[in-house]
C-alpha positions in Angstrom: 82.0 51.7 -57.2 80.2 51.0 -53.9 76.7 51.4 -55.5 77.5 48.7 -58.1 78.9 46.3 -55.6 75.9 46.7 -53.3 73.5 46.0 -56.2 75.4 43.0 -57.2 75.2 41.6 -53.7 71.4 42.1 -53.5 70.1 41.5 -57.1 70.2 38.6 -59.6 70.4 41.0 -62.5 72.3 44.3 -62.6 72.2 46.6 -65.6 75.5 47.3 -67.4 74.4 51.0 -67.2 75.1 51.1 -63.5 78.6 49.8 -64.2 79.4 52.3 -66.9 77.6 55.3 -65.3 80.5 56.6 -63.2 82.8 56.9 -66.3 80.0 58.7 -68.2 79.4 61.0 -65.2 83.1 61.8 -65.1 83.0 62.7 -68.8 80.0 65.0 -68.2 81.9 66.8 -65.5 85.3 67.1 -67.1 84.1 68.2 -70.5 82.7 71.4 -69.1 85.8 72.5 -67.1 83.7 72.1 -63.9 85.4 73.1 -60.7 82.6 72.4 -58.2 79.9 69.7 -58.4 76.9 69.8 -56.0 76.1 66.2 -55.0 74.6 64.1 -52.3 76.7 62.1 -49.9 76.3 58.9 -52.0 78.0 60.6 -55.0 81.3 61.4 -53.2 83.0 58.3 -54.6 81.9 59.2 -58.2 83.4 62.7 -57.9 86.6 61.1 -56.5 86.7 58.9 -59.7 86.4 62.1 -61.8 89.2 63.7 -59.9 91.4 60.6 -60.3 90.8 60.6 -64.1 91.6 64.3 -64.3 94.8 64.0 -62.2 96.0 60.9 -64.1 95.4 62.5 -67.5 97.0 65.9 -66.5 100.0 64.1 -65.1 100.5 62.0 -68.2 99.6 64.5 -71.0 99.9 68.0 -69.5 97.4 70.4 -68.0 94.1 69.5 -69.7 91.2 69.1 -67.3 90.0 71.1 -64.3 90.1 68.9 -61.2 86.6 69.1 -59.7 85.6 69.2 -56.1 82.4 67.7 -54.5 80.2 70.2 -52.8 77.9 68.4 -50.3 75.2 70.5 -48.5 75.0 70.6 -44.7 71.3 69.4 -45.0 69.8 67.0 -47.4 73.0 65.3 -48.4 71.4 62.0 -48.0 67.6 62.1 -48.0 66.0 58.9 -46.7 62.8 57.1 -47.5 59.8 58.6 -45.6 58.5 55.1 -44.8 61.8 53.4 -44.3 64.2 56.1 -43.0 67.1 53.6 -42.9 66.9 53.4 -46.7 67.7 56.2 -49.2 64.8 57.9 -50.9 64.6 56.6 -54.4 62.0 56.7 -57.2 63.1 53.2 -58.3 61.9 51.6 -55.1 58.3 50.3 -55.0 57.3 52.7 -52.2 55.5 55.6 -53.7 54.6 57.0 -50.3 58.2 57.0 -49.3 59.4 59.5 -51.9 58.5 63.0 -53.0 58.5 63.9 -56.7 59.3 67.3 -58.0 55.8 67.5 -59.5 53.8 66.2 -56.6 50.9 68.5 -55.7 50.9 70.3 -52.4 48.2 67.9 -51.0 50.3 64.9 -52.1 53.4 66.3 -50.4 51.5 67.1 -47.2 49.9 63.6 -47.1 53.3 61.8 -47.6 55.1 63.8 -45.0 52.2 63.5 -42.6 52.4 59.8 -42.9 56.2 59.7 -42.6 57.6 57.2 -40.1 58.8 58.8 -36.9 60.3 57.4 -33.6 59.0 56.2 -30.3 60.4 59.1 -28.3 58.6 62.4 -28.4 61.6 64.7 -28.4 62.4 66.5 -31.7 66.2 66.4 -32.1 68.7 65.5 -34.8 70.2 62.1 -34.0 70.5 59.8 -37.0 71.2 56.6 -35.1 68.6 57.0 -32.3 66.0 58.9 -34.3 66.3 58.2 -38.0 62.8 59.2 -38.9 62.8 62.5 -37.1 66.4 63.2 -38.3 65.3 62.6 -41.9 62.5 65.1 -41.6 64.9 67.7 -40.0 67.4 67.1 -42.8 64.6 67.7 -45.4 63.4 70.8 -43.5 66.9 72.1 -43.3 67.6 71.6 -47.0 64.3 73.4 -47.9 65.0 76.4 -45.6 68.8 76.6 -46.1 69.7 75.6 -42.5 71.5 72.7 -40.9 69.3 70.1 -39.2 70.1 71.2 -35.7 69.1 74.8 -36.5 65.9 73.6 -38.2 64.9 71.8 -35.0 64.9 74.9 -32.9 61.5 75.9 -31.6 59.8 72.7 -32.7 58.7 70.5 -29.8 56.1 68.1 -31.3 56.2 65.6 -34.2 53.1 67.1 -35.7 54.6 70.6 -35.8 57.7 69.2 -37.4 55.7 67.5 -40.1 53.7 70.6 -40.8 56.8 72.8 -41.0 58.5 70.3 -43.3 55.5 70.0 -45.6 55.2 73.8 -45.9 58.9 74.3 -46.6 59.0 71.5 -49.2 55.9 72.9 -51.0 57.3 76.4 -51.1 60.7 75.1 -52.3 59.1 73.2 -55.2 56.6 75.9 -56.1 58.8 77.9 -58.5 60.1 74.7 -60.1 56.6 73.5 -60.7 55.5 76.8 -62.0 58.4 77.0 -64.5 57.8 73.4 -65.6 54.1 74.1 -66.3 55.1 77.3 -68.2 57.5 75.4 -70.4 55.3 72.4 -71.0 52.5 74.8 -72.2 54.8 76.3 -74.8 56.8 73.6 -76.6 58.2 76.0 -79.2 59.8 78.2 -76.5 61.1 75.1 -74.7 62.7 73.9 -77.9 64.2 77.3 -78.4 65.7 77.4 -74.9 67.0 73.8 -75.3 68.7 74.7 -78.6 70.4 77.7 -76.9 71.6 75.5 -74.1 72.9 72.9 -76.5 74.9 75.4 -78.4 76.5 76.8 -75.3 77.3 73.3 -74.0 78.7 72.2 -77.4 81.0 75.2 -77.5 82.5 74.5 -74.1 82.7 70.8 -74.6 84.3 70.9 -78.1 87.0 73.2 -76.8 87.9 70.9 -74.0 87.7 67.8 -76.2 90.0 69.4 -78.8 92.5 70.4 -76.0 92.5 66.8 -74.8 93.0 65.4 -78.4 95.9 67.7 -79.0 97.6 66.9 -75.6 97.2 63.2 -76.1 98.6 63.5 -79.7 95.6 62.5 -81.8 95.5 63.8 -85.3 92.9 66.5 -86.0 89.8 65.6 -88.0 
């Protein structure tokens, strides 16, 4: 996997979890008869691995797994760091001002986007190579408003206006998520009940797929 190779080249120590993660991700996908997987651009290779596993297994042992497809959004497929727009936004990086968390307050979101690195030119346009900072903000704005980046740029002529529009869109996009989080966190019993319902549904689907795989491969039942 590209991500593992990149980490090995840059770091003295790389966790074994990064090496085994793609296989575990493939299991999570294939167990639930998933046909479409919404992912970012950097996950395409992982979905291809899941497809390869499904194809190989089906070819050797008969029709067992649904072969999934990656669904990559037109905007936000690769969100970059607000302070270093040439690098992917990541909570693992030591740049808290470069990333937005789902539970960041509106004032925190506004402050981070207001301080986002832009470009020397004043034109607002989507051009990843020439204007990585502005292009990143347009990609985020597009993802938050369900538009492609070029459409999101229409009518915006100043960097300040772009940052204001992006802040507002991100805050509104995260508002229902944050509201639901706070509702659930204030009622642990209800949260546990919903988790149990979800676990039962997941187990029913996964156990059926697993049993089908066991039978097709010729393993004896337990």
